[in-house]
C-alpha positions in Angstrom: 124.8 82.7 115.3 127.5 82.9 118.1 128.9 86.2 119.3 132.5 85.2 117.2 130.2 84.7 113.8 128.5 88.0 114.6 132.0 89.7 115.4 132.6 89.0 111.8 129.8 91.4 110.2 130.7 95.2 109.8 128.6 97.1 111.4 127.0 100.3 109.4 125.5 103.3 110.7 121.4 103.4 110.0 119.8 105.7 107.6 117.0 107.8 109.6 113.5 106.2 108.0 110.5 107.8 107.6 106.9 106.5 106.2 104.7 109.1 104.1 101.4 108.1 103.4 100.0 109.9 100.0 96.4 109.0 100.3 94.1 110.2 97.3 90.3 110.8 97.2 87.6 112.1 95.0 85.9 115.0 96.1 83.8 117.6 94.1 84.8 115.9 91.1 88.3 116.4 91.3 91.4 114.0 92.6 92.6 115.1 95.9 95.0 114.5 98.4 95.3 114.6 101.9 97.7 116.9 103.7 98.7 117.5 107.4 99.9 120.5 109.3 103.4 119.4 110.8 103.5 120.6 114.3 107.6 119.8 114.7 110.5 120.1 112.9 112.0 120.6 110.5 109.2 122.6 108.5 107.2 123.1 111.5 103.6 125.1 110.6 104.2 123.8 106.4 101.5 121.4 105.1 102.9 118.0 104.2 101.7 114.3 103.7 101.1 112.7 106.6 104.2 110.5 108.3 106.3 109.6 110.7 109.6 108.0 111.7 109.8 103.9 111.0 110.1 102.3 114.8 112.1 98.9 114.7 110.5 98.1 117.9 107.0 98.1 117.0 107.0 97.7 113.4 107.1 93.9 111.9 107.8 95.5 108.3 107.4 98.3 106.3 103.4 97.6 105.4 102.9 97.5 109.4 104.8 100.4 109.8 102.5 102.2 107.1 99.6 101.5 109.0 100.7 102.3 112.7 101.6 105.6 111.1 98.2 106.2 109.7 96.7 105.4 113.0 98.7 107.6 115.1 98.9 110.8 112.5 95.1 110.1 111.4 93.2 107.9 113.7 92.4 105.5 110.5 93.3 102.0 109.3 93.7 102.0 105.8 92.1 99.0 104.0 94.5 98.8 100.9 98.0 100.2 100.8 100.4 100.0 98.4 104.2 100.9 98.5 105.1 103.7 96.0 108.9 104.5 96.1 111.4 105.3 98.3 113.8 108.2 98.1 116.6 109.0 100.3 119.9 110.8 100.0 122.6 112.7 102.3 120.4 116.2 102.7 116.9 115.1 102.4 116.4 115.9 106.5 118.4 118.5 108.7 117.7 115.9 111.7 120.1 113.0 110.4 123.2 112.8 108.4 121.7 110.4 105.7 117.7 109.8 105.3 115.3 107.8 103.7 111.6 107.8 102.9 109.3 104.9 102.0 106.2 106.3 100.4 102.9 104.4 100.6 99.4 105.0 98.4 96.1 104.5 98.9 93.4 105.2 96.9 90.0 106.0 99.3 86.7 106.4 99.0 85.7 109.9 100.3 82.8 109.0 102.7 85.6 105.9 104.3 87.6 109.0 105.2 87.1 109.9 108.5 90.6 111.3 109.8 91.3 113.6 112.6 94.8 115.2 113.3 97.1 112.9 115.6 100.5 113.0 116.6 102.4 116.2 115.5 100.0 117.3 113.1 97.4 120.1 113.8 95.4 120.1 110.9 94.2 118.2 108.1 92.8 119.4 104.5 92.1 117.6 101.4 94.0 119.7 98.3 93.5 119.3 94.8 96.7 117.4 93.3 97.0 120.2 90.5 97.5 122.8 93.3 99.1 120.4 95.6 102.1 119.6 92.6 102.7 122.9 92.3 102.6 124.2 95.9 106.4 125.2 96.5 105.7 125.8 100.1 104.8 122.1 101.2 107.3 120.7 103.4 110.6 118.9 102.2 110.1 117.2 98.8 106.5 116.5 98.8 105.0 118.2 95.9 106.9 115.7 94.1 105.9 113.0 96.1 102.3 113.7 95.1 103.4 114.2 91.4 104.5 110.2 91.4 101.5 109.4 93.4 99.2 110.9 90.9 100.9 109.9 87.9 100.9 106.2 89.1 97.0 106.6 90.2 96.2 108.2 87.0 98.1 105.5 84.7 96.4 102.7 86.3 93.0 104.5 85.9 94.0 105.1 82.1 94.4 101.3 81.8 91.2 100.4 83.8 93.0 99.1 86.7 90.5 100.2 89.7 91.7 100.3 93.5 90.1 97.7 95.6 87.4 99.7 97.8 87.5 102.7 96.2 84.0 102.0 94.0 81.0 100.8 96.1 79.9 96.9 95.8 77.6 98.1 92.8 77.5 100.8 90.4 76.4 102.5 87.2 79.0 102.7 84.2 78.0 106.3 84.6 79.7 106.4 88.0 82.9 104.7 86.6 83.2 107.5 83.8 82.8 110.2 86.4 85.2 109.0 89.0 87.7 108.0 86.2 87.3 111.5 84.5 88.1 113.3 87.9 91.2 110.8 88.2 92.4 111.7 84.9 91.3 115.6 85.0 89.9 115.5 81.6 86.6 114.3 79.7 86.3 110.6 78.3 84.3 110.0 75.2 81.2 108.0 76.7 81.2 105.6 73.7 85.0 104.8 73.5 85.0 104.3 77.5 82.4 101.7 77.5 83.9 99.9 74.7 87.1 100.0 76.6 85.5 98.5 79.7 83.4 95.9 77.2 86.5 94.9 75.5 88.8 94.2 78.8 85.9 92.6 80.5 86.6 95.2 83.4 82.8 95.3 84.9 80.0 92.7 84.9 76.3 93.4 84.9 74.6 92.5 88.6 71.7 90.5 87.0 68.0 92.3 88.0 70.2 95.3 90.1 68.8 98.6 88.8 69.1 102.2 90.0 65.9 104.1 89.3 65.5 107.9 89.7 64.3 110.9 88.0 65.6 109.2 85.1 65.3 106.1 83.0 66.4 103.4 85.6 70.4 102.2 85.2 71.9 98.8 85.1 74.0 98.3 88.3 77.7 96.7 87.5 80.5 95.0 89.8 83.9 95.1 88.9 85.2 91.5 87.8 87.2 89.1 89.7 91.1 90.0 89.1 90.2 93.1 87.2 91.3 95.7 89.9 94.3 96.1 91.9 
């Protein structure tokens, strides 16, 4: 494109764009979300989803931007992330006349998370999602963003669509049920749950693999190929 062709295009002001990370895990039998305490305006000192500004000089695309923010704010790389939603308005952020947030979601195994506070965050904490969704003291509209992340995650678990990397390579059906109950926030009938797993062919037996302990040995399973997201 030469200068004459470029001049034919109208130049529009760009919105202020942020990346927000909704990171979920199961701790103490409950679905929890990772929050960071902000050190800068707006809402300095308040808890929020970890996030950062999109950098067109550094980020090749939105996925790369989300991974960079995870590294800068938390010191971690996310094995699997999915874009949850985008929200924006004229009054979203006082730093700009028009602001947009692109929200990414990841479901992590607790033992995989060794995050530590990075840029513009001075503390991190895992918070039960029901408490976070009801916390009017969270920065910006992050309680609502957490609600969106929880709704989608619960829908996936309810439909027996389990996230890649969340479960170990081998697990028992009891492990699968307990994790599902923690995510869904309710008890599941054992017989019904296992019947649904069987009908959907979600989990397959690992031949000859058993977990032994104080009780009778339990068969080990793995997620069937193409049965998770």
